[in-house]
C-alpha positions as semicolon CSV with decimal commas, in nm:
position;residue;x (nm);y (nm);z (nm)
1;M;-1,381;-3,816;-0,482
2;T;-1,615;-3,974;-0,230
3;G;-1,614;-4,203;0,068
4;T;-1,275;-4,231;0,235
5;D;-1,086;-4,172;-0,088
6;K;-0,723;-4,089;-0,007
7;R;-0,595;-3,975;-0,344
8;I;-0,331;-3,706;-0,304
9;G;-0,281;-3,415;-0,534
10;T;-0,347;-3,053;-0,612
11;S;-0,687;-2,949;-0,742
12;E;-0,933;-2,660;-0,763
13;I;-1,203;-2,718;-0,503
14;S;-1,449;-2,521;-0,292
15;G;-1,414;-2,432;0,073
16;L;-1,684;-2,686;0,153
17;E;-1,490;-2,960;-0,024
18;A;-1,175;-2,847;0,155
19;L;-1,349;-2,913;0,487
20;Y;-1,446;-3,258;0,367
21;F;-1,094;-3,355;0,260
22;G;-0,951;-3,204;0,578
23;L;-1,186;-3,428;0,775
24;I;-1,085;-3,735;0,574
25;D;-0,713;-3,666;0,597
26;S;-0,741;-3,601;0,972
27;N;-0,887;-3,950;1,022
28;V;-1,201;-3,816;1,189
29;E;-1,423;-4,099;1,310
30;F;-1,728;-3,921;1,453
31;V;-1,929;-3,623;1,325
32;T;-2,225;-3,447;1,484
33;G;-2,414;-3,144;1,362
34;V;-2,718;-2,928;1,418
35;A;-2,899;-2,794;1,113
36;G;-2,870;-2,425;1,035
37;F;-2,726;-2,186;0,778
38;P;-2,447;-2,207;0,671
39;V;-2,344;-2,547;0,813
40;T;-2,641;-2,747;0,679
41;A;-2,472;-2,761;0,338
42;V;-2,154;-2,894;0,499
43;M;-2,332;-3,168;0,692
44;N;-2,536;-3,264;0,385
45;Y;-2,212;-3,298;0,186
46;F;-2,056;-3,510;0,459
47;E;-2,364;-3,735;0,475
48;K;-2,359;-3,784;0,100
49;N;-1,989;-3,859;0,066
50;L;-1,867;-4,016;0,388
51;G;-1,872;-4,393;0,412
52;P;-2,081;-4,579;0,674
53;E;-1,771;-4,629;0,890
54;I;-1,779;-4,258;0,987
55;P;-2,108;-4,179;1,168
56;T;-2,263;-3,842;1,076
57;L;-2,533;-3,771;1,331
58;W;-2,787;-3,492;1,300
59;M;-2,865;-3,367;1,652
60;T;-3,150;-3,149;1,770
61;N;-2,937;-2,955;2,020
62;E;-2,584;-2,815;2,001
63;K;-2,503;-2,890;2,366
64;V;-2,584;-3,254;2,302
65;A;-2,386;-3,249;1,977
66;L;-2,071;-3,133;2,158
67;E;-2,122;-3,367;2,452
68;A;-2,152;-3,664;2,215
69;A;-1,833;-3,553;2,038
70;L;-1,660;-3,523;2,375
71;G;-1,763;-3,882;2,446
72;A;-1,606;-3,990;2,119
73;S;-1,293;-3,788;2,200
74;V;-1,234;-3,939;2,543
75;S;-1,274;-4,288;2,394
76;G;-1,003;-4,218;2,137
77;K;-1,197;-4,107;1,828
78;R;-1,124;-3,778;1,658
79;S;-1,454;-3,594;1,638
80;L;-1,600;-3,289;1,466
81;V;-1,901;-3,074;1,553
82;L;-2,087;-2,857;1,302
83;T;-2,291;-2,565;1,432
84;K;-2,402;-2,223;1,319
85;H;-2,299;-1,921;1,523
86;V;-2,606;-1,912;1,749
87;G;-2,543;-2,277;1,830
88;M;-2,214;-2,172;1,988
89;N;-2,425;-2,009;2,260
90;V;-2,594;-2,341;2,334
91;L;-2,280;-2,555;2,344
92;S;-2,073;-2,304;2,541
93;D;-2,150;-2,478;2,873
94;P;-1,964;-2,804;2,802
95;L;-1,712;-2,619;2,584
96;V;-1,586;-2,395;2,864
97;T;-1,558;-2,684;3,109
98;S;-1,390;-2,922;2,863
99;V;-1,096;-2,684;2,817
100;T;-0,968;-2,726;3,173
101;H;-1,113;-3,075;3,230
102;T;-0,919;-3,182;2,916
103;I;-1,023;-3,423;2,640
104;G;-0,883;-3,728;2,459
105;A;-0,851;-3,746;2,082
106;G;-0,873;-3,427;1,877
107;L;-1,203;-3,240;1,876
108;V;-1,280;-2,954;1,639
109;I;-1,589;-2,733;1,631
110;V;-1,666;-2,587;1,289
111;A;-1,865;-2,271;1,360
112;G;-2,058;-2,126;1,066
113;D;-2,109;-1,750;1,093
114;D;-2,369;-1,554;0,897
115;P;-2,236;-1,200;0,825
116;G;-2,524;-0,998;0,686
117;V;-2,779;-1,219;0,865
118;R;-2,906;-1,394;0,555
119;A;-3,072;-1,678;0,748
120;S;-3,035;-1,626;1,122
121;Q;-3,202;-1,454;1,417
122;N;-2,898;-1,236;1,483
123;E;-2,558;-1,136;1,350
124;Q;-2,292;-1,282;1,574
125;D;-1,918;-1,340;1,566
126;S;-1,792;-1,680;1,685
127;R;-1,437;-1,553;1,727
128;W;-1,537;-1,415;2,067
129;Y;-1,577;-1,771;2,196
130;G;-1,201;-1,805;2,175
131;E;-1,178;-1,559;2,461
132;V;-1,485;-1,686;2,648
133;A;-1,367;-2,048;2,647
134;E;-0,990;-1,980;2,620
135;V;-0,956;-2,195;2,309
136;A;-0,777;-2,151;1,979
137;V;-0,981;-2,011;1,689
138;F;-0,874;-2,057;1,328
139;D;-1,024;-1,812;1,078
140;P;-0,922;-1,935;0,730
141;S;-0,953;-1,714;0,425
142;N;-0,962;-1,956;0,132
143;P;-0,996;-2,330;0,055
144;E;-0,622;-2,401;0,098
145;A;-0,623;-2,236;0,440
146;T;-0,948;-2,414;0,529
147;Y;-0,803;-2,755;0,452
148;S;-0,475;-2,686;0,631
149;S;-0,652;-2,524;0,928
150;L;-0,864;-2,831;0,989
151;I;-0,559;-3,058;0,968
152;R;-0,365;-2,838;1,210
153;A;-0,664;-2,784;1,441
154;F;-0,685;-3,156;1,515
155;E;-0,312;-3,174;1,583
156;L;-0,328;-2,872;1,815
157;S;-0,636;-3,011;1,990
158;E;-0,449;-3,330;2,076
159;S;-0,129;-3,158;2,185
160;T;-0,317;-2,918;2,414
161;K;-0,602;-3,154;2,514
162;T;-0,853;-2,881;2,433
163;P;-1,123;-2,836;2,166
164;V;-1,035;-2,602;1,878
165;I;-1,273;-2,381;1,680
166;V;-1,252;-2,336;1,303
167;R;-1,471;-2,050;1,186
168;I;-1,629;-2,050;0,839
169;T;-1,884;-1,843;0,648
170;D;-2,115;-1,906;0,354
171;R;-1,886;-1,723;0,111
172;L;-1,587;-1,924;0,226
173;E;-1,778;-2,247;0,164
174;K;-1,854;-2,144;-0,194
175;T;-1,527;-1,984;-0,298
176;T;-1,287;-2,201;-0,496
177;G;-0,912;-2,228;-0,492
178;T;-0,619;-2,460;-0,536
179;V;-0,568;-2,707;-0,253
180;T;-0,280;-2,950;-0,213
181;R;-0,373;-3,243;0,005
182;S;-0,125;-3,366;0,261
183;D;0,124;-3,630;0,151
184;D;0,151;-3,749;0,510
185;I;-0,186;-3,921;0,537
186;K;-0,211;-4,184;0,808
187;T;-0,350;-4,502;0,658
188;E;-0,333;-4,725;0,966
189;T;-0,463;-4,668;1,314
190;E;-0,192;-4,549;1,547
191;A;-0,202;-4,537;1,924
192;K;-0,511;-4,331;1,997
193;A;-0,519;-4,037;2,233
194;T;-0,766;-4,106;2,512
195;F;-0,869;-3,921;2,824
196;D;-0,601;-3,903;3,093
197;R;-0,765;-3,952;3,434
198;S;-0,467;-3,798;3,613
199;I;-0,640;-3,461;3,572
200;W;-0,863;-3,569;3,862
201;K;-0,567;-3,522;4,096
202;L;-0,622;-3,149;4,059
203;T;-0,888;-2,930;4,214
204;M;-1,109;-2,726;3,985
205;R;-0,885;-2,428;4,054
206;G;-0,581;-2,646;3,994
207;K;-0,717;-2,747;3,653
208;H;-0,738;-2,382;3,553
209;Q;-0,388;-2,317;3,688
210;H;-0,261;-2,615;3,488
211;F;-0,421;-2,469;3,177
212;H;-0,260;-2,128;3,214
213;I;0,084;-2,263;3,305
214;N;0,109;-2,556;3,062
215;V;-0,146;-2,516;2,785
216;Q;-0,199;-2,147;2,715
217;P;0,169;-2,094;2,616
218;L;0,122;-2,358;2,345
219;L;-0,181;-2,171;2,211
220;V;0,006;-1,839;2,212
221;D;0,295;-2,001;2,027
222;E;0,053;-2,137;1,767
223;A;-0,099;-1,792;1,714
224;E;0,239;-1,620;1,677
225;N;0,392;-1,883;1,449
226;N;0,105;-2,036;1,253
227;P;0,241;-2,093;0,901
228;L;-0,089;-1,993;0,741
229;T;-0,059;-1,637;0,871
230;R;0,066;-1,419;0,583
231;S;0,246;-1,087;0,599
232;V;0,316;-0,905;0,272
233;K;0,521;-0,584;0,276
234;A;0,429;-0,328;0,007
235;G;0,752;-0,198;-0,134
236;K;0,919;0,073;0,072
237;S;0,601;0,248;0,182
238;N;0,511;0,238;0,547
239;K;0,201;0,452;0,517
240;I;-0,085;0,199;0,503
241;G;-0,113;-0,152;0,640
242;I;-0,417;-0,379;0,650
243;I;-0,483;-0,644;0,914
244;S;-0,748;-0,900;0,823
245;S;-0,874;-1,251;0,892
246;G;-1,120;-1,494;0,738
247;Y;-1,289;-1,445;0,401
248;P;-1,225;-1,065;0,403
249;S;-0,854;-1,149;0,365
250;L;-0,935;-1,287;0,022
251;L;-1,116;-0,965;-0,069
252;V;-0,815;-0,761;0,043
253;D;-0,581;-0,975;-0,167
254;E;-0,801;-0,930;-0,474
255;L;-0,836;-0,553;-0,425
256;L;-0,465;-0,491;-0,375
257;S;-0,387;-0,699;-0,684
258;E;-0,652;-0,533;-0,903
259;K;-0,568;-0,176;-0,799
260;Q;-0,193;-0,231;-0,766
261;L;-0,203;-0,050;-0,433
262;E;0,112;-0,004;-0,229
263;V;-0,044;-0,135;0,090
264;S;0,103;-0,395;0,326
265;H;-0,120;-0,682;0,435
266;L;-0,111;-0,899;0,748
267;S;-0,364;-1,183;0,714
268;L;-0,415;-1,374;1,041
269;N;-0,519;-1,737;1,034
270;V;-0,530;-1,786;1,412
271;V;-0,725;-1,510;1,586
272;S;-0,749;-1,657;1,935
273;P;-0,531;-1,603;2,115
274;L;-0,437;-1,295;1,915
275;P;-0,068;-1,284;1,812
276;L;0,002;-0,964;2,003
277;R;0,373;-0,952;1,924
278;K;0,311;-0,989;1,552
279;L;0,033;-0,729;1,564
280;R;0,243;-0,483;1,762
281;D;0,532;-0,506;1,519
282;F;0,304;-0,459;1,216
283;I;0,115;-0,165;1,367
284;S;0,435;0,015;1,471
285;D;0,571;-0,018;1,115
286;H;0,283;0,175;0,954
287;E;0,139;0,525;0,979
288;K;-0,220;0,400;0,938
289;V;-0,358;0,051;0,990
290;L;-0,699;-0,062;0,863
291;V;-0,859;-0,368;1,026
292;V;-1,078;-0,561;0,780
293;E;-1,295;-0,826;0,946
294;E;-1,651;-0,953;0,975
295;S;-1,889;-0,948;1,156
296;E;-1,778;-0,754;1,465
297;A;-1,477;-0,539;1,554
298;F;-1,311;-0,834;1,727
299;M;-0,947;-0,765;1,641
300;E;-0,995;-0,390;1,624
301;S;-1,135;-0,378;1,978
302;H;-0,810;-0,527;2,107
303;I;-0,570;-0,304;1,915
304;G;-0,785;0,007;1,871
305;I;-0,607;0,170;2,165
306;C;-0,323;0,234;1,920
307;G;-0,390;0,576;1,775
308;N;-0,328;0,473;1,415
309;V;-0,578;0,181;1,395
310;L;-0,900;0,229;1,195
311;G;-1,189;0,004;1,101
312;K;-1,550;-0,054;1,205
313;M;-1,521;0,144;1,527
314;S;-1,400;0,450;1,337
315;G;-1,671;0,413;1,073
316;H;-1,430;0,329;0,790
317;L;-1,601;-0,008;0,744
318;P;-1,953;-0,126;0,824
319;Y;-2,035;-0,385;1,086
320;G;-2,137;-0,723;0,947
321;R;-2,063;-0,840;0,594
322;I;-1,772;-0,674;0,413
323;E;-1,752;-0,605;0,039
324;K;-1,452;-0,516;-0,175
325;D;-1,577;-0,167;-0,263
326;Q;-1,611;-0,086;0,107
327;I;-1,246;-0,176;0,163
328;A;-1,150;0,049;-0,129
329;L;-1,351;0,337;0,019
330;A;-1,184;0,288;0,357
331;I;-0,841;0,310;0,197
332;E;-0,943;0,630;0,016
333;N;-1,045;0,780;0,351
334;I;-0,751;0,646;0,550
335;D;-0,636;0,998;0,645
336;K;-0,967;1,070;0,819
337;D;-1,006;0,984;1,185
338;K;-1,380;0,923;1,144
339;V;-1,605;0,824;0,855
340;T;-1,987;0,851;0,858
341;E;-2,066;0,665;0,538
342;Y;-2,241;0,366;0,694
343;T;-2,547;0,508;0,869
344;F;-2,807;0,310;0,674
345;I;-3,028;0,085;0,890
346;E;-3,195;-0,198;0,700
347;T;-3,571;-0,237;0,724
348;I;-3,796;-0,518;0,605
349;K;-3,972;-0,271;0,377
350;G;-3,643;-0,171;0,217
351;R;-3,499;-0,521;0,190
352;G;-3,819;-0,697;0,093
353;S;-4,033;-0,936;0,295
354;R;-3,937;-1,298;0,351
355;S;-4,273;-1,429;0,457
356;L;-4,412;-1,778;0,489
357;C;-4,477;-1,991;0,182
358;E;-4,791;-1,872;0,003
359;D;-4,948;-2,218;0,026
360;C;-4,832;-2,295;0,382
361;L;-5,105;-2,494;0,555
362;F;-5,038;-2,309;0,881
363;L;-5,122;-1,965;0,736
364;P;-5,483;-1,971;0,868
365;V;-5,341;-2,058;1,212
366;Y;-5,120;-1,751;1,214
367;R;-5,410;-1,531;1,102
368;M;-5,618;-1,674;1,386
369;L;-5,339;-1,595;1,634
370;H;-5,329;-1,236;1,510
371;D;-5,701;-1,200;1,578
372;L;-5,669;-1,321;1,939
373;N;-5,528;-0,982;2,039
374;I;-5,315;-1,122;2,323
375;L;-4,940;-1,140;2,384
376;I;-4,794;-1,434;2,192
377;A;-4,446;-1,583;2,229
378;G;-4,299;-1,708;1,905
379;D;-3,999;-1,923;1,831
380;M;-3,713;-1,928;1,585
381;G;-3,812;-2,107;1,267
382;C;-4,107;-2,045;1,040
383;S;-4,303;-1,872;1,316
384;I;-4,058;-1,582;1,326
385;R;-4,162;-1,493;0,971
386;S;-4,516;-1,437;1,092
387;A;-4,411;-1,153;1,325
388;P;-4,379;-0,862;1,075
389;A;-4,664;-0,728;0,865
390;P;-4,886;-0,844;0,711
391;L;-4,944;-1,136;0,949
392;E;-4,825;-0,979;1,278
393;A;-4,906;-1,306;1,452
394;V;-4,635;-1,347;1,716
395;D;-4,500;-1,065;1,931
396;V;-4,161;-1,181;2,058
397;G;-3,901;-1,441;1,966
398;F;-3,570;-1,471;2,148
399;A;-3,409;-1,806;2,069
400;L;-3,474;-2,150;1,927
401;G;-3,686;-2,340;2,175
402;A;-3,757;-2,033;2,392
403;A;-4,128;-1,974;2,328
404;I;-4,262;-2,181;2,618
405;S;-4,011;-2,045;2,868
406;T;-4,091;-1,691;2,754
407;A;-4,465;-1,746;2,802
408;I;-4,398;-1,866;3,158
409;G;-4,317;-1,507;3,243
410;F;-4,632;-1,350;3,093
411;D;-4,870;-1,188;3,341
412;K;-5,164;-1,400;3,228
413;K;-5,226;-1,716;3,031
414;S;-5,126;-1,667;2,671
415;V;-4,994;-1,863;2,376
416;A;-4,647;-2,003;2,309
417;V;-4,612;-2,100;1,943
418;I;-4,332;-2,347;1,883
419;G;-4,234;-2,579;1,600
420;D;-4,168;-2,947;1,651
421;F;-3,795;-2,891;1,590
422;G;-3,785;-2,605;1,842
423;L;-3,962;-2,829;2,093
424;S;-3,704;-3,105;2,054
425;H;-3,411;-2,860;2,049
426;S;-3,476;-2,712;2,394
427;G;-3,845;-2,621;2,418
428;I;-3,921;-2,942;2,605
429;V;-3,720;-2,801;2,897
430;G;-3,948;-2,498;2,905
431;L;-4,250;-2,728;2,909
432;I;-4,106;-2,926;3,201
433;N;-4,059;-2,603;3,396
434;A;-4,404;-2,470;3,306
435;V;-4,564;-2,787;3,444
436;E;-4,336;-2,807;3,748
437;T;-4,391;-2,444;3,848
438;K;-4,766;-2,467;3,777
439;R;-4,773;-2,176;3,533
440;D;-5,063;-2,085;3,307
441;V;-4,946;-2,140;2,948
442;L;-5,109;-2,256;2,627
443;V;-4,851;-2,427;2,406
444;M;-4,929;-2,462;2,037
445;V;-4,691;-2,705;1,869
446;L;-4,699;-2,652;1,494
447;D;-4,602;-3,003;1,396
448;N;-4,496;-3,083;1,039
449;R;-4,226;-3,330;1,148
450;T;-3,974;-3,121;0,957
451;A;-3,701;-2,867;1,030
452;A;-3,828;-2,656;0,742
453;M;-3,602;-2,350;0,788
454;T;-3,281;-2,551;0,784
455;G;-3,320;-2,796;0,497
456;G;-3,607;-3,029;0,578
457;Q;-3,439;-3,259;0,828
458;S;-3,676;-3,497;1,008
459;T;-3,760;-3,425;1,370
460;P;-3,839;-3,666;1,654
461;D;-4,199;-3,726;1,759
462;L;-4,229;-3,609;2,121
463;T;-4,606;-3,652;2,147
464;D;-4,587;-3,934;2,402
465;A;-4,327;-3,746;2,606
466;V;-4,549;-3,436;2,608
467;K;-4,850;-3,646;2,714
468;G;-4,638;-3,787;2,996
469;L;-4,560;-3,435;3,117
470;C;-4,894;-3,267;3,070
471;D;-5,247;-3,395;3,134
472;D;-5,412;-3,151;2,894
473;V;-5,292;-3,244;2,542
474;T;-5,505;-3,215;2,228
475;L;-5,409;-3,343;1,882
476;F;-5,554;-3,131;1,604
477;E;-5,516;-3,241;1,241
478;F;-5,502;-2,949;0,999
479;N;-5,383;-3,117;0,685
480;D;-5,671;-3,067;0,440
481;P;-5,670;-2,723;0,268
482;E;-6,029;-2,770;0,156
483;L;-6,145;-2,794;0,518
484;A;-5,923;-2,512;0,644
485;E;-6,201;-2,256;0,686
486;S;-6,425;-2,480;0,897
487;R;-6,137;-2,630;1,092
488;I;-5,980;-2,294;1,178
489;K;-6,306;-2,189;1,346
490;E;-6,295;-2,509;1,548
491;L;-5,931;-2,446;1,641
492;A;-6,005;-2,084;1,741
493;G;-6,280;-2,207;1,973
494;L;-6,045;-2,466;2,124
495;V;-5,778;-2,203;2,183
496;R;-6,022;-1,971;2,358
497;D;-6,143;-2,257;2,577
498;K;-5,788;-2,348;2,680
499;L;-5,701;-1,986;2,754
500;S;-5,987;-1,972;3,003
501;V;-5,860;-2,260;3,221
502;K;-5,571;-2,269;3,466
503;G;-5,250;-2,463;3,412
504;V;-5,055;-2,586;3,113
505;S;-5,243;-2,686;2,798
506;V;-5,088;-2,823;2,479
507;I;-5,242;-2,828;2,133
508;Y;-5,058;-3,018;1,862
509;V;-5,157;-2,866;1,526
510;R;-5,046;-3,112;1,259
511;A;-5,003;-3,041;0,889
512;E;-4,752;-3,130;0,619
513;C;-4,476;-2,893;0,515
514;V;-4,544;-2,790;0,154
515;L;-4,171;-2,764;0,086
516;Y;-4,073;-3,109;0,211
517;K;-4,368;-3,342;0,151
């Protein structure tokens, strides 16, 4: 089923497909996204299957992606934003403000988390943004819940005039299950929800007061009474209960079914705000309660004050990605107050290296950087893979687009290595500040016109913009492998020359990406 197909029925589909049909059946009219695991696959699927009447716009920055969606919302179009977990950090500025400023039509942020850090610079839990921004967070556990959560999230967004977050993970995208599509699909445009300017009658403090008095009770009611929250009582035993959310709920269901364990299970679908009354009742009914969640101890940190609650903080489960055998082990050790099973710390040597492509045209550049023997700021993307042995080219890397800003703080002129996607994401802001504050920085833009780490999306050409900002810009073609040896000597000489002069210098090193020619 493709395009805006509205066929109704029950079928076995993946979590990714459930998101797609939830989008269609919610009459979403505007989609933005920023590439990154695990949401790239979702955006690619949307692009392939959505008709031209629903714009799907790849953005280079999550803040911009949300702001564009907010523009669609206030003009009456339901909108959806796709971002990975680290992108939540970038879009948090307009997110927090939009909650009390209010919006128009429904707006949902699908946040893709990466438990286990398979393809990210950190392991982070987007559920915390429910508390930071005071928004509702849905954490579905299977395709049926994913579809229904997206449908309900848009309804809740419009009734509360706030954005809503739906959290997904890679495993949720891939798991399959039976989904029944809504039989109440709107086929004609109804009166659209648009921005209500009456909010401007209130002061900024008044907006926040309005939120807590009129909106927050609606969110609490949703959390306490969401129909997708499941509570299963295990016979007459009150010894063990499990509280879970997200994909781990599916693992708990499978384990309890396979082992025929007499364990009660409360699976939350809305985790922000937390349904405190429901949690309190469940906890008080059981001798021991195990909290199964990923990546962080989000729920456990709120209810861990109860003496009978166990989980990551007690060592019964590891932080990050959760597996079924770990849940089984936790249940076996439920009578222990503390477990020390999970003390293993992963190393690159133990896991195996994930280095650059063997035929990457930029490899000689990274080797040259290693030989400079100076402090080098790297960036998220391919450059981060040059930091460990054997290349050991860049020294630090904090965030996408951060290399130039980081180099601003170095005690002497050094190198900021940034990809063209990192530059367009937010690195250009660092360049503006480096020029404006007259810092000594050498920026090396490794330009392959491709977001290679996130699926090969094209990136904008900012060469003219960079030339407009900086007087010292050199374009260096490095696209012929047969001339690499002679050209790398030339580039090394150019780098040393630029390091010896004051001010901001930029060298564009251009070569094709071998993965996405």
